[in-house]
TIKOL-596465 format. One line per 10 residues: number of its first residue (from 1); their letters; for each residue z, y, x of N, C-alpha, C, O. Coordinates in steps of 0.001 Angstrom, whole numbers, plus 500000, padded with zeros to 6 digits. Each point is the difference from the previous one (the first is absolute). Layout:
! residues N
NUM> A> Z:Y:X:Z:Y:X:Z:Y:X:Z:Y:X ~ ...;
***
This chain:
! residues 295
1> GAGPAIALSF> 408051:555357:038752:500716:501304:501123:498928:500770:499127:500259:500956:499270 ~ 498448:498452:500930:498608:501449:499447:499579:500401:498936:499145:500865:499808 ~ 501713:498230:499087:499774:500911:498809:498183:499941:499891:499178:499197:500439 ~ 500740:501664:499012:498304:499480:499498:499421:500681:500963:498833:500356:499838 ~ 501796:499932:501243:499155:501346:501248:500053:498618:500412:499903:500042:501226 ~ 500243:498238:498248:499448:498866:501063:498249:500121:500060:499464:499365:500909 ~ 499849:501244:498370:498154:500339:499846:500170:501159:501301:499005:499917:500720 ~ 501718:500860:499647:499980:500517:501174:500108:499114:501275:499133:500007:500874 ~ 501957:499254:499170:500285:498805:501068:498980:499329:500129:499777:500056:501209 ~ 499208:499150:498187:498813:499527:499701:499148:500829:500687:499290:499446:500839;
11> FLVAVVCGFA> 500574:502016:498985:498333:500307:500097:500983:500366:501468:500228:498893:500487 ~ 500298:501968:500218:500822:499996:500974:499584:498706:501258:499274:499963:500994 ~ 501450:499278:498448:499812:498126:500915:498900:499853:500010:499710:499609:501131 ~ 499128:500491:498058:498320:500058:499805:499339:501158:501387:499019:499689:500675 ~ 501622:501392:499482:499377:500726:500611:500635:499202:501530:499168:499699:500857 ~ 502091:500049:499353:500688:499594:501276:498863:498438:500384:499283:499715:500959 ~ 500991:499715:497979:498768:498679:500084:498675:500338:500428:499479:499223:500801 ~ 499765:501944:498764:498662:500017:500108:499943:500261:501253:498968:499481:500426 ~ 501807:501252:500717:499907:500178:501410:499949:498573:500595:499251:499622:500900 ~ 501672:499658:498441:499960:498443:500548:498966:499333:499535:499983:498908:500568;
21> ALCYAELASM> 499238:501181:498767:499170:499478:499400:498512:500442:500810:499059:499206:500017 ~ 500898:501487:500320:498835:500761:501082:500045:499592:501036:498915:499965:500579 ~ 502181:499578:500109:500509:499267:501048:499646:499001:499943:499263:499696:500938 ~ 501005:499154:497969:499777:498866:499951:498530:499827:499571:499456:498932:500280 ~ 499793:502100:499010:498518:499431:500083:499419:500193:501542:499313:499152:500570 ~ 501099:502155:500015:499064:499974:501249:500420:498601:500650:499024:499484:500544 ~ 501940:499884:499542:500813:499134:501024:499058:498607:499263:499608:499056:500687 ~ 500190:501036:498089:499904:498569:499231:498114:500161:500204:499232:499038:499996 ~ 500454:502096:500132:498585:499784:500523:499578:499747:501226:498827:499664:500163 ~ 502098:500457:500979:500020:499667:501368:500048:498811:500249:499180:499355:500654;
31> IPIAGSAYTY> 502151:500130:498648:500700:498684:500481:499993:499171:498742:501034:499798:499364 ~ 497538:499621:500205:500277:499299:498327:500643:498426:500507:499480:498981:500455 ~ 501571:501328:499287:500662:498641:500139:501013:499776:499664:500812:500903:500198 ~ 499670:497905:499171:501496:499574:498581:501001:500636:500970:499760:499975:501207 ~ 501174:500502:498390:501135:500310:500372:500627:501239:499432:501222:499881:499907 ~ 498197:501538:499592:499720:501049:500103:500983:500761:501310:500062:499778:501209 ~ 500533:501058:498019:500968:500311:501166:500495:499310:500961:500135:500540:501098 ~ 500214:498224:498719:500671:498987:500978:498480:499875:501165:500226:499872:501204 ~ 498834:500162:498470:498699:499720:500632:499615:501213:500855:499361:499929:501050 ~ 501118:501232:498360:499468:501164:500727:501375:500344:501016:499725:500559:501062;
41> TYATLGELVA> 501599:499163:498688:500702:500526:500723:499706:498942:501228:500157:500472:501126 ~ 499447:498200:498788:499600:498694:501231:499239:500849:500850:500422:500180:501142 ~ 498094:500596:498340:499608:500223:500727:500104:501422:500928:499324:500242:501000 ~ 501337:500313:498611:500654:501297:500779:501048:499916:500191:500169:501068:500588 ~ 500833:498445:499386:501673:500268:500286:500872:498818:500388:501218:499992:500181 ~ 497488:498530:499955:500604:498790:500527:500798:499038:498992:500174:500011:498781 ~ 500261:499095:502343:500278:498915:499036:501745:500322:498979:500348:499955:498820 ~ 500225:500321:502360:501514:500530:499253:500117:501152:499167:500564:499710:498945 ~ 499166:501282:501127:499776:500591:498195:499366:499548:498888:500275:500283:498834 ~ 498497:498695:501741:499156:499379:499308:500911:499174:498874:499926:500063:498772;
51> WIIGWDLILE> 500935:499161:502046:501093:498982:499689:500409:500417:498736:499982:499398:498927 ~ 500613:502394:501537:501008:500312:499214:499464:500571:499085:500839:500131:499108 ~ 497982:500396:500536:499089:500660:498937:499500:498729:499060:499720:500193:498816 ~ 500189:498518:501779:499715:498951:498950:500675:499394:499197:499544:499532:498957 ~ 502067:500358:501538:501150:500167:499324:500012:501039:498884:499874:499664:498823 ~ 500286:501669:501582:500011:501068:498889:498803:499328:498972:500494:499719:498908 ~ 498061:499962:501187:499376:499721:499020:500306:499324:499221:499800:500292:498821 ~ 500923:498313:501625:500301:498601:499151:500851:500904:499234:499656:500259:498846 ~ 501588:500346:501716:501057:500433:498932:499597:500901:498908:500201:499792:498803 ~ 499178:501287:501748:499083:500851:498899:499447:499326:498938:500441:500099:498855;
61> YAVSNMAVAV> 498395:499060:501529:499447:498980:499006:501025:499372:499160:499869:499940:498778 ~ 500946:499683:501723:500865:498679:499045:501189:501286:499196:500347:499671:498865 ~ 500094:501344:501523:500341:501073:499369:499424:500416:498922:500720:500115:499009 ~ 498155:500150:500901:499113:500651:499005:499613:498627:498999:499850:500048:498779 ~ 500020:498574:502201:499835:498933:498777:501122:499833:499093:499825:500165:498793 ~ 501019:499604:501557:501535:500065:499223:500181:501087:499071:500226:499743:498817 ~ 499688:501608:501652:499737:500983:499343:499188:500011:498198:500399:500243:498861 ~ 498456:499391:501705:498990:499422:498763:500485:499223:499085:500321:500145:498821 ~ 499677:498452:502412:500402:498620:498938:501395:500638:498953:500110:499703:498811 ~ 500409:500783:501591:501214:500584:499124:499672:500748:498674:500533:499816:498906;
71> GFSAYIDSLL> 498444:501098:501430:499226:500703:498961:499082:499026:499270:499670:500232:498837 ~ 500028:498989:501630:499082:499046:499354:500665:499168:499108:499337:499683:499012 ~ 501828:499863:501068:501131:499350:499087:500325:501007:498760:499868:499727:498807 ~ 500551:501400:501707:500497:500778:498863:498978:500436:499042:500219:500329:498834 ~ 498250:499636:501967:499302:500504:498616:499463:498333:499188:499505:499993:498873 ~ 500707:498763:501916:499132:499172:498957:501412:499886:499343:499825:499606:498847 ~ 501264:500544:501364:501277:500249:499319:499818:500909:498399:500175:499687:498822 ~ 499443:501397:501798:499774:501167:499165:498973:499222:498693:500230:500079:498793 ~ 498310:498987:502031:498970:499849:499265:500701:499145:498693:500128:500479:498873 ~ 500179:498527:501423:500602:498607:499706:501016:500858:498647:499866:499477:498894;
81> KTFGINLPAS> 500859:501460:501157:500807:500451:498880:499154:500714:498944:500472:500096:498867 ~ 498421:500372:501380:499073:500696:498781:499460:498049:498922:499390:499829:498945 ~ 501088:499405:501810:499192:498833:499467:501074:499061:499380:499851:498982:499324 ~ 501698:501891:501258:501193:499724:499266:500952:498529:501082:501106:499501:499789 ~ 498039:500248:501147:500376:499018:500983:501145:500840:500659:499969:501229:499955 ~ 500868:498201:500552:501283:501078:500938:500181:498907:501122:500392:498902:499605 ~ 499405:501234:501562:500307:499220:501147:501185:500132:500303:500406:500939:499316 ~ 500503:498634:501384:500961:499377:501100:500318:500993:500394:499046:500074:500775 ~ 501549:500947:499426:500103:500772:501449:500330:499191:501246:499605:500411:501091 ~ 500838:498880:498848:500300:499082:500977:498812:499278:500535:500191:499134:500854;
91> LSTPAYTPEH> 498322:501191:498638:498373:499292:500426:499575:501227:500223:498857:499918:500449 ~ 501557:501408:499447:498783:501049:499234:500831:501231:501445:499369:500925:500512 ~ 501839:498778:499784:500684:501462:500460:500187:499611:501821:499985:498842:500417 ~ 500169:502273:500399:499855:499341:501345:501789:499569:499846:500732:500087:499013 ~ 499562:499441:502375:501484:499699:500278:501051:500957:500315:501222:499857:500058 ~ 497642:501663:500227:501049:501128:500218:499368:501271:499890:498978:500352:500589 ~ 501877:500469:498417:499459:501157:499453:500931:500866:500456:501016:499532:500514 ~ 498846:501595:499403:500866:501072:500490:501345:500336:498821:501161:500361:500196 ~ 498138:499359:498640:501332:500152:498870:500940:499511:499813:501025:500437:499476 ~ 498546:497803:501263:500777:498427:499318:500467:499883:501350:501158:499712:500303;
101> GWALHFNLVG> 497735:500563:500645:500920:499372:500855:499244:498433:500489:498812:499891:499694 ~ 501728:499130:500916:499551:498442:500304:500165:499224:498819:501036:500251:499385 ~ 498328:498998:500199:500130:498870:499041:499499:498648:500648:499262:499862:500976 ~ 501420:499029:498105:499101:498839:500155:498904:499564:499374:499865:499227:499051 ~ 499145:501542:501791:498739:498879:499058:498789:500585:500589:500232:500877:500832 ~ 498338:498812:498909:499006:499983:500925:499034:500356:499046:499914:499371:498945 ~ 499168:501812:501387:499220:500709:499584:498348:498755:499624:498991:499948:500703 ~ 501221:499412:498291:498839:498841:500105:499015:500309:500071:499255:499638:500911 ~ 500342:501297:497955:498661:500606:499561:499373:500538:501155:498968:499545:500493 ~ 501778:501594:500002:499406:500369:501088:499824:498757:501530:499128:500338:500801;
111> FLIVMVLTVL> 501355:498848:499409:499780:499217:500928:498897:499299:499699:499016:500111:500731 ~ 500956:498938:497997:498420:499832:499582:498803:500600:500189:498959:499503:500430 ~ 501288:501713:499181:498739:500757:500279:499435:500103:501280:498877:499687:500397 ~ 502176:500848:500239:499376:499684:501530:499853:498844:500449:499486:499982:501118 ~ 500924:498411:498169:499723:498926:500954:498238:499507:499416:499122:499380:500601 ~ 500904:501270:497881:498332:499841:499387:499047:501129:500983:498820:499767:500263 ~ 501975:501588:500263:498666:500743:500755:499699:499297:501189:498867:499953:500479 ~ 502615:499237:500240:499398:499741:501506:499014:498531:499772:499312:499533:500908 ~ 500772:499922:497836:499373:499062:499919:497989:500095:500078:499119:499280:500470 ~ 500922:501866:498871:498631:500920:499927:499584:500384:501104:498785:500011:500197;
121> LVVGIRESAG> 502242:500459:500943:499358:500775:501083:499806:498128:501076:499124:499685:500806 ~ 501677:499777:498867:499323:498759:500446:498477:499399:499826:499274:499521:500870 ~ 500496:500645:497831:498842:499514:499433:498848:500939:501052:499178:499254:500532 ~ 500671:502127:499799:499549:500633:500873:499231:501738:499451:499694:500521:498928 ~ 500280:499742:502067:500193:501625:499619:498711:500468:499504:499828:501204:499806 ~ 498993:497698:499909:498868:500502:498635:501057:500281:499050:500479:501051:499574 ~ 499801:497488:500168:500678:500053:498446:501404:500943:499859:500385:500283:498866 ~ 500488:500272:502510:501086:500561:499421:499378:501750:499863:500768:500871:499592 ~ 498186:499371:500692:499329:501274:499778:499037:500247:499124:499332:501024:499858 ~ 500640:497999:499581:499106:499684:498610:500765:500304:498682:499747:500850:499146;
131> ANGVMVAIKL> 501414:498087:500921:501457:500329:499310:500428:501542:499736:500237:500698:499014 ~ 499737:499454:502340:500634:501823:500313:499194:500430:499282:500421:500419:498922 ~ 498156:499663:501341:499761:501046:499131:499790:500024:498975:499717:501082:499486 ~ 500321:497761:499757:500398:500120:498354:501018:500491:499363:500013:500508:498879 ~ 501305:499247:502252:501203:500552:499710:499993:501298:499810:500333:500585:498969 ~ 499173:500014:502324:499927:501563:499938:499593:500828:499276:500531:501102:499861 ~ 498114:498378:499358:499204:500484:499000:501015:500247:498459:499894:500763:499039 ~ 501083:498158:501350:500275:499765:498431:501492:501404:500352:500285:500834:499141 ~ 500278:499114:501943:500735:500805:500282:499776:501437:499723:500703:500855:499462 ~ 498140:499161:501051:499681:501391:500005:499550:500842:498593:499923:501189:499690;
141> LAIGIFIFFA> 499779:497273:499513:500025:500495:498274:500823:500515:499715:499950:501098:499447 ~ 501211:498215:500865:501428:500026:499288:500316:501376:500433:500170:500870:499145 ~ 499946:499463:502430:500674:501408:499798:499142:500966:499413:500343:501014:499393 ~ 498695:498645:500804:498831:501296:499389:500662:499794:497687:499937:500952:499222 ~ 500422:498035:500492:500241:499949:498817:501350:500614:499876:500445:500824:499202 ~ 499983:498669:501616:501610:500967:499686:500041:501781:500360:500479:500889:499297 ~ 498934:499210:501855:499828:501108:500193:499634:501268:498556:500654:500965:499603 ~ 498030:498453:499941:499809:500442:498950:500409:500141:498470:499866:500996:499289 ~ 500566:497992:500441:501202:499633:499025:501558:500876:499839:500513:500795:499213 ~ 499795:498588:501899:501449:500595:500536:499866:502013:499994:500766:500939:499786;
151> AKYVHPSNWK> 498055:498905:500519:500341:502078:500283:500129:500645:499041:500281:501195:500086 ~ 499537:498147:498672:500418:500877:498715:501050:499986:499771:500502:500834:499246 ~ 500221:498148:501368:501229:500710:499708:500616:500334:500959:501041:499356:500123 ~ 498705:501727:500995:500720:499911:500544:500563:501945:499559:499310:500927:499574 ~ 502527:499006:500862:500509:501116:500054:500254:500635:501226:500622:499326:500822 ~ 499065:501744:499477:500336:500999:501372:501013:499851:500095:500407:499916:501159 ~ 500767:499940:497544:501387:500201:500240:500803:498823:500876:501123:499985:500504 ~ 497934:499163:499456:500752:498717:500508:499511:500338:502240:500428:499420:500999 ~ 498657:501630:498856:500018:499634:501412:501077:501482:500511:500001:500416:501159 ~ 500577:500007:498075:501221:501116:500879:501889:499393:499348:500496:499910:498877;
161> PFMPNGWQGV> 500040:499799:502573:499560:500608:501300:498731:499604:500860:500457:498955:500464 ~ 498377:501132:500033:499172:499055:500282:500846:499451:501507:500501:498876:499971 ~ 499600:501820:501084:500735:499268:500836:501629:500416:500346:500510:500883:500691 ~ 500049:497972:498432:501772:499949:499568:500734:499994:501160:501197:500283:500045 ~ 498148:499413:500865:501053:499797:501344:499126:500643:501136:500109:499616:501165 ~ 498840:501583:498378:499641:500538:501702:498969:499707:500559:499231:499685:499092 ~ 500285:500225:501818:498966:499867:501187:500384:498890:500551:499226:499379:500729 ~ 502353:500075:498948:500705:498697:500707:499910:498915:499116:500123:498880:500497 ~ 499612:501259:497805:499550:499125:499638:498801:499604:499667:499774:498969:499365 ~ 499042:502139:501202:498963:499224:500341:499538:499517:501019:499058:499218:499871;
171> LTGGAIVFFS> 501464:501098:501503:500208:499235:500894:500292:498262:499657:499280:499045:500293 ~ 501876:500967:499075:500301:499051:499973:499131:499266:499023:499875:498779:500088 ~ 499743:501665:499326:498900:499542:499175:499012:498937:500564:499677:498817:499890 ~ 499956:502677:500981:498937:499620:500321:499994:498567:501712:499072:499497:500634 ~ 502264:500388:499454:500310:499083:501517:500166:498628:498967:500320:499006:500653 ~ 499571:500809:498292:500316:498830:499030:498667:499694:499280:499687:498848:499701 ~ 499670:502047:500076:498182:499516:499388:499204:500419:501039:499064:500753:499733 ~ 501161:498847:501581:499254:500282:501363:498983:497989:499884:498816:499683:500110 ~ 502013:499788:499722:499122:498714:499807:499119:499918:499068:499220:499055:500118 ~ 500630:501685:498911:499027:499796:499001:498633:500551:500427:499157:500183:499121;
181> YIGFDSVSTA> 500487:500163:502473:498720:500274:500472:499613:499368:500728:499161:500525:500732 ~ 501151:498117:499511:500219:498919:500944:498578:499091:499827:499838:498964:500646 ~ 499342:501457:498579:499261:499379:499507:498696:500370:501160:499165:499182:500388 ~ 500928:502286:500033:498696:500213:501473:500337:498630:500808:499277:499067:500349 ~ 501982:501164:499791:500094:498927:501196:499717:499155:500066:499591:499571:501079 ~ 500473:499234:497183:499544:498983:500343:498601:499381:500071:499633:498869:500318 ~ 499471:502591:499155:498871:500466:500251:499707:498918:501263:499547:498856:500041 ~ 500979:502162:501034:499480:499611:501255:500689:498798:500475:499627:499434:501027 ~ 501252:500196:498352:500606:498390:500520:498628:499235:499944:499840:499188:500910 ~ 499319:500913:498335:499023:498735:499523:498499:500766:500667:498895:499852:499480;
191> AEECKNPKRD> 501378:500996:501803:498785:500248:500487:498822:499164:500692:498901:500476:500286 ~ 501549:498049:499965:499151:499127:500777:499140:499560:498861:498932:499410:500163 ~ 501678:500967:498440:499246:499132:498378:499153:500789:499669:499440:499810:498920 ~ 500228:501218:501819:498813:501351:499314:499089:499351:500636:500023:499196:500932 ~ 498794:501482:498139:498496:499971:500069:499504:500874:501611:499527:499714:501100 ~ 500984:501554:498086:499987:501101:500905:501132:500969:500506:500464:501026:499504 ~ 499762:498430:501418:501658:500710:499669:500066:501762:500953:500609:500947:499503 ~ 498826:499133:501542:499437:501390:500015:499431:501127:498816:499631:501155:500214 ~ 500413:498257:498728:499329:501019:498855:501648:499546:498811:500810:500690:499381 ~ 498981:497737:500835:500817:499706:498517:501695:500376:500391:500935:500148:499213;
201> LPLGILASLL> 499060:499918:501902:501395:499909:499814:500836:501894:499982:501038:500439:499504 ~ 498154:500014:501079:500328:501892:499629:499859:500065:498429:500961:500446:499374 ~ 498225:499257:500132:499486:500033:498742:501469:499149:498883:500337:500420:498893 ~ 499908:499098:501393:501183:499050:499490:500991:500186:500278:500894:499987:499154 ~ 499289:500206:501853:501831:501171:500367:499961:500851:499418:500983:500204:499287 ~ 497760:500885:500665:500263:501343:499174:500089:499896:498792:500999:500088:499285 ~ 497760:499688:500411:500202:499667:498221:500933:499619:499570:500569:500662:499132 ~ 499907:498223:501272:501353:499029:499472:501013:501558:499672:500296:500601:498968 ~ 499958:499581:502283:500832:501192:500344:499940:501327:498368:500832:500285:499139 ~ 497944:500111:501100:499718:501344:498479:500380:499518:499035:500882:500419:499250;
211> VCAVLYVGVA> 498186:498191:500624:500342:499498:498323:501794:499436:499828:500338:499919:498819 ~ 500352:499849:501822:501361:499548:500286:500549:501526:499462:500740:500277:499056 ~ 498794:500319:501633:501061:501195:500065:499750:501095:498541:500857:500638:499390 ~ 498271:499313:500462:499488:500796:498294:500760:499158:499005:500676:500468:499084 ~ 499108:497885:501249:500612:499255:498890:501472:500185:499999:500619:500132:498944 ~ 499650:499873:501604:501952:500000:500569:500472:501482:499473:501132:500105:499529 ~ 497986:501068:500549:500393:500829:499884:500074:500488:498291:500891:500515:499325 ~ 497842:499084:500408:499766:500047:498321:500987:499201:499293:500359:500421:498900 ~ 500110:498564:501516:500731:498953:499094:501130:500716:500633:499192:500858:500358 ~ 501676:499484:500005:501261:500394:500467:500372:501443:499233:501130:500399:499718;
221> VVLTGIQPYW> 497394:500368:499987:500139:501013:499677:500374:499819:498309:501046:500374:499470 ~ 497960:499042:499949:500275:499298:498905:501264:499565:499454:500648:500352:499014 ~ 499534:498748:501933:501052:499011:499366:501280:500482:500080:500862:499451:499313 ~ 499538:501838:501677:501119:500467:499833:499872:501370:498760:500890:500782:499666 ~ 498008:499162:499957:499599:501055:498824:500406:499759:498616:500403:500742:499104 ~ 499377:498032:500983:499879:499385:498848:501968:499242:499251:500256:499611:498861 ~ 500793:500481:502513:500854:499615:499619:500868:500658:500869:499244:500197:500951 ~ 501887:500299:499382:500918:500257:500800:500155:498767:500820:500179:498825:499681 ~ 499656:502001:501895:500193:499074:501229:501197:498987:499883:499924:498842:500411 ~ 501132:501674:499022:501078:499277:500600:500169:498407:499256:500572:498967:500351;
231> IFRGDAAPVA> 498494:501490:498264:500372:498418:499710:498906:498576:500703:499953:498805:499706 ~ 499382:501919:501175:499518:498829:500916:500594:499838:501225:499449:499520:500990 ~ 501917:500966:498924:500970:499372:501124:499832:498571:500060:499980:499466:498891 ~ 499872:499632:502277:500084:498485:499842:499419:499313:499530:500328:498814:500035 ~ 498055:501779:499023:499144:499356:499144:499407:499077:500735:500885:500280:500809 ~ 498337:498685:499850:499151:499981:500489:498513:500154:499037:498963:500056:500662 ~ 500981:499974:498661:498822:499908:498803:499883:501848:499092:499517:500119:498874 ~ 500863:500713:501692:500127:501341:499367:498715:500044:499301:500036:500544:498897 ~ 499021:499077:501437:498655:500682:499020:500271:499058:498518:499825:500608:498944 ~ 500464:498391:501010:500239:499006:498599:500950:500752:499444:499760:500705:499020;
241> TALHNIGLDR> 501398:499226:501536:501054:500844:499483:499855:501504:499281:500903:500441:499290 ~ 497986:500224:500945:500018:501352:499650:498566:499915:498847:499690:500640:498995 ~ 499818:498462:501606:499215:499728:498608:500024:499403:498787:499209:500147:499068 ~ 501925:499047:501019:500781:499539:498720:500887:500773:499901:500591:499706:498961 ~ 500047:501442:501682:500804:501130:499205:499108:500764:499482:500555:500876:499336 ~ 498288:499211:500651:499734:501169:499564:498942:499409:498491:499479:500901:499342 ~ 500317:497894:500291:499455:499269:499521:498852:499450:499720:499435:499745:498937 ~ 500127:500014:502856:498228:499470:500124:500578:498682:500707:499930:499652:501179 ~ 500713:499678:497622:499969:498664:500375:498694:498843:500469:500010:499208:500943 ~ 498736:501070:497865:498727:499866:500589:499660:499903:500945:499737:498901:500488;
251> IQQWVTVGAL> 500084:502676:500395:499749:500610:501058:500615:499283:501180:499490:499840:501109 ~ 502284:499551:498249:500597:499810:501186:499644:498736:500324:500332:499466:501059 ~ 498917:499943:497972:499405:498028:500578:499047:500331:500627:500047:499378:501061 ~ 498987:501330:498903:498982:500140:500913:500433:500687:500914:499306:499945:501015 ~ 501544:500668:499037:499857:500933:501490:501379:498997:500938:500550:500294:501062 ~ 499638:498650:498157:501279:499394:500673:499259:498275:500932:500410:499282:500913 ~ 498191:500726:498059:499028:498930:500495:499595:501122:501580:500379:499765:501147 ~ 499189:500837:498618:499471:500974:500997:501000:499946:501356:499667:499414:501030 ~ 501259:501098:498845:501385:500092:500851:499840:498786:500400:499733:499900:501198 ~ 500342:499093:498183:500416:498671:500660:498422:499620:501131:499981:499389:501068;
261> MGMISSLLVY> 498937:501205:498219:498828:499955:500834:500425:500252:501488:500263:499292:500972 ~ 499684:502015:498758:500292:500887:500901:500948:499361:501381:499808:500304:501178 ~ 501281:498710:498280:500930:499823:500522:499760:498839:500890:500248:499980:501205 ~ 499098:498770:497886:499281:499441:500374:499206:500120:501404:500152:499104:500830 ~ 498969:502039:499451:498371:500172:500448:501410:500740:501131:499460:499969:501106 ~ 501775:500546:499073:500677:500785:500839:500518:498886:501148:500047:500034:501230 ~ 500298:499022:497819:501290:498720:500704:498806:499187:500279:500315:499009:500659 ~ 498334:501056:499059:498682:499255:500770:499773:500313:501583:500045:499360:501051 ~ 499629:502258:498454:499619:499929:501488:501444:500275:501067:499926:499698:501191 ~ 500902:500688:498426:501478:499936:500854:499762:499145:500694:499876:500108:501220;
271> QLGQARVWFA> 499951:498307:497772:500063:498874:500834:499071:499961:500794:500450:499814:501131 ~ 498063:500298:498852:499092:500507:500679:500528:500010:501121:500124:499015:500728 ~ 500365:502510:499598:500308:500932:500721:501174:498836:501406:499887:499804:501210 ~ 500898:499823:497956:500788:499498:500819:499327:498955:500632:500087:499875:501222 ~ 499171:499268:498015:499677:498813:500684:499308:499934:501561:500164:499219:500937 ~ 498959:502017:498871:498987:500764:501257:500911:500133:500719:499968:499430:501091 ~ 501221:501420:498514:500928:500567:501114:500032:498769:501286:499544:500049:501142 ~ 501320:498675:498007:500735:498617:499745:498744:499426:501455:500481:499525:501028 ~ 498206:500603:498833:498981:499529:500227:499383:500252:501172:499509:499250:500844 ~ 500629:502341:499050:499707:501087:501435:501206:499647:501020:499688:499657:501140;
281> MSRDGLLPSA> 501489:500402:498546:501273:499843:500577:499953:498515:500800:500235:499887:501204 ~ 499429:499035:497929:500261:498364:500479:498664:499884:501343:500112:499347:501037 ~ 498795:501409:498583:498542:500078:501042:500319:500691:501330:499340:499883:501033 ~ 501396:500608:498854:500521:500944:501076:501139:499521:500997:500270:500468:501106 ~ 500378:498390:498160:501374:498931:500793:500777:501053:499416:500743:500148:500971 ~ 499596:500551:498348:501102:500981:499447:500621:498918:499239:501184:499897:500320 ~ 498376:499065:498588:500285:498753:499206:499468:499001:500316:499118:499819:500840 ~ 501639:499147:498185:499746:498637:500879:498405:499821:499523:499598:500488:498944 ~ 499590:498796:501913:498189:499590:499022:500046:499917:499083:499330:500840:499399 ~ 501287:498356:499911:499810:499286:498529:499625:501248:499313:499015:499933:499264;
291> FSRVH> 501808:501580:500883:499455:500707:498844:498637:500368:500265:499461:500427:498979 ~ 499655:499558:502209:498859:500222:500089:498786:499232:499726:498823:500340:499878 ~ 501885:498336:500047:499199:498974:499344:499089:500046:498801:500514:499454:499024 ~ 498671:500879:500833:498605:500138:498677:499693:498900:499521:499478:499258:500833 ~ 500675:500142:497736:499274:498546:499513:498715:500237:499906:499229:499103:499659;
***
């Protein structure tokens, strides 16, 4: 719906999330306890509202994880194709797509990566944070490579019309990509594991939002500038597709690896946040006590 104006959607969502991030930063420094918005609601509005917010968060993390896992499968398939390996669609695509409806198969690739990251999280927060730091560094490098090399192939004509469906399209795009900024919420879920939460949490929340906003807008502008936006409809790996179409297959491999690292790190953080919400709700008696037992 947004067309090239998806970049504007990302920017406007970042502005809205910026106000929320300021609230999160304030509350996280005042109440440095695991659980994010659930914990803040419990402390200020009571158990009933907190129970609703807790389940909202659980659903939010689940939907985000599913979306990223589907993208991960698509990029794995794209990377393997550059080596002449074709995965069966029944193992690398979701059971439901808007274009083809329901199908009787299982996205095994997405399932396996979620399970592997769950094992890493069970090992410990220190190990998870170390692995995540490496993956984020690779991701940022890949994004920089994509923007630098692909920017030379931008054709301004691809940005016309910039808003094919007007402001309604921009708002629709914003509603769809809103969960992309869930990262600052994930930072606050790990409040109990920060060494200096009063300083580290506000910095982490606001810095992650700012960096993400700049990168999202930059990638969206370049991506819709090098290829007409409509060719990406239904494509879970649009960056790889665009690089292949303009003949940058070697760059595509590097960027695809970076995209995979980025998706793995996102999945890791979403899984971490999900576990902390369950932990906090269980500790308050709103979920079975088994979920707040620490090994």
